[in-house]
C-alpha positions as CSV (number, residue, x, y, z in Angstrom):
1,M,1.4,-11.2,2.7
2,D,-1.9,-10.0,4.3
3,Y,-3.6,-13.0,6.0
4,R,-6.3,-11.0,7.7
5,N,-9.0,-11.7,5.1
6,L,-8.4,-15.5,4.8
7,C,-10.5,-18.1,6.3
8,D,-8.7,-20.7,8.5
9,N,-8.7,-23.4,5.8
10,D,-7.2,-21.1,3.2
11,Y,-4.6,-19.8,5.6
12,E,-3.6,-23.4,6.5
13,R,-3.4,-24.4,2.8
14,L,-1.3,-21.5,1.8
15,S,1.0,-21.9,4.8
16,D,1.4,-25.6,4.0
17,Y,2.2,-24.7,0.4
18,I,4.9,-22.2,1.4
19,A,6.3,-24.7,4.0
20,A,6.4,-27.4,1.3
21,G,8.3,-25.1,-1.0
22,A,10.8,-24.3,1.7
23,Y,11.2,-28.0,2.5
24,S,11.4,-29.2,-1.1
25,L,13.1,-26.4,-3.1
26,R,16.6,-26.6,-1.6
27,S,18.4,-24.1,-3.8
28,R,19.8,-20.9,-2.3
29,H,16.6,-18.8,-3.1
30,G,14.2,-21.6,-4.2
31,F,12.2,-21.4,-1.0
32,R,11.3,-17.7,-1.8
33,I,9.6,-18.4,-5.1
34,P,6.3,-20.1,-3.7
35,A,5.8,-17.2,-1.2
36,L,6.4,-14.6,-3.9
37,V,4.0,-16.3,-6.3
38,V,1.3,-16.7,-3.6
39,D,1.5,-13.1,-2.6
40,Q,1.1,-11.7,-6.1
41,W,-1.5,-14.4,-7.0
42,R,-3.7,-13.4,-4.1
43,Q,-3.5,-9.7,-5.2
44,Q,-4.0,-10.0,-8.9
45,G,-4.8,-13.6,-9.8
46,Y,-1.4,-14.4,-11.2
47,A,2.2,-13.6,-10.5
48,V,4.8,-12.1,-12.8
49,L,8.4,-12.9,-11.7
50,R,10.8,-10.4,-13.2
51,T,14.2,-12.2,-13.1
52,N,16.2,-9.0,-13.3
53,T,14.4,-7.4,-10.3
54,L,14.5,-10.5,-8.2
55,A,18.2,-11.1,-9.1
56,Q,19.1,-7.6,-8.0
57,R,17.0,-7.9,-4.8
58,F,18.6,-11.2,-3.7
59,G,22.1,-10.4,-5.0
60,V,22.4,-13.1,-7.7
61,G,22.6,-13.1,-11.5
62,R,19.6,-13.2,-13.8
63,R,20.5,-16.6,-15.0
64,T,20.7,-17.9,-11.4
65,M,17.2,-16.5,-10.7
66,W,15.8,-17.9,-13.9
67,N,17.2,-21.3,-12.9
68,T,15.6,-21.0,-9.5
69,I,12.2,-20.2,-11.1
70,R,12.6,-23.0,-13.6
71,G,13.4,-25.4,-10.6
72,A,10.1,-24.4,-9.0
73,I,8.3,-25.0,-12.2
74,E,9.9,-28.4,-12.7
75,A,9.3,-29.4,-9.1
76,G,5.6,-28.6,-9.7
77,F,5.2,-25.7,-7.3
78,I,4.3,-23.1,-9.9
79,K,2.9,-23.3,-13.4
80,E,2.8,-20.9,-16.2
81,I,-0.7,-20.0,-17.4
82,G,0.1,-17.7,-20.2
83,R,1.6,-14.3,-21.0
84,N,0.6,-10.8,-20.0
85,E,0.4,-7.8,-22.3
86,D,4.2,-7.2,-22.0
87,G,4.9,-10.8,-23.0
88,R,6.1,-11.9,-19.6
89,P,5.0,-15.3,-18.2
90,M,2.2,-15.4,-15.7
91,Y,2.5,-17.9,-12.9
92,V,0.0,-19.4,-10.4
93,P,0.8,-21.6,-7.4
94,V,0.1,-25.3,-7.4
95,V,-1.4,-25.3,-3.9
96,E,-2.1,-29.0,-4.0
97,R,1.7,-29.4,-3.3
98,G,0.9,-28.0,0.2
99,D,-1.9,-30.6,0.6
100,E,0.5,-33.4,-0.3
101,W,3.1,-32.0,2.2
102,R,0.5,-31.8,5.0
103,A,-0.6,-35.4,4.4
104,Q,3.1,-36.6,4.5
105,Y,3.7,-34.5,7.6
106,N,0.6,-35.9,9.4
107,A,1.8,-39.5,8.5
108,R,5.3,-38.8,9.9
109,M,3.8,-37.4,13.1
110,A,1.4,-40.3,13.4
111,A,4.3,-42.8,13.0
112,H,6.4,-40.9,15.5
113,E,3.5,-40.9,18.1
114,A,2.9,-44.6,17.5
115,A,6.6,-45.4,18.2
């Protein structure tokens, strides 16, 4: 992902979102989904996750990859906003999950420093 044209606040929010996904989505490839969605979303406004391409890339079956994507949807890290011309689902990141993760992280650090 190209971070050069991001302001500091956007960079921090997207980094927190990706970290939250890695922290929360504990399946074998679940941590990859938020980063893939953010990258495509920044380029074209939405992401199209092709299960067959991702499955081949990561060495798993299509069903496993679909379950991984569905897990990210159910956990609230991505949401479907419609379908493209080919009928494939379009996804966008729920960046607010990164904000929640940052607030929890700051609370943990404050409690640790107070101890």
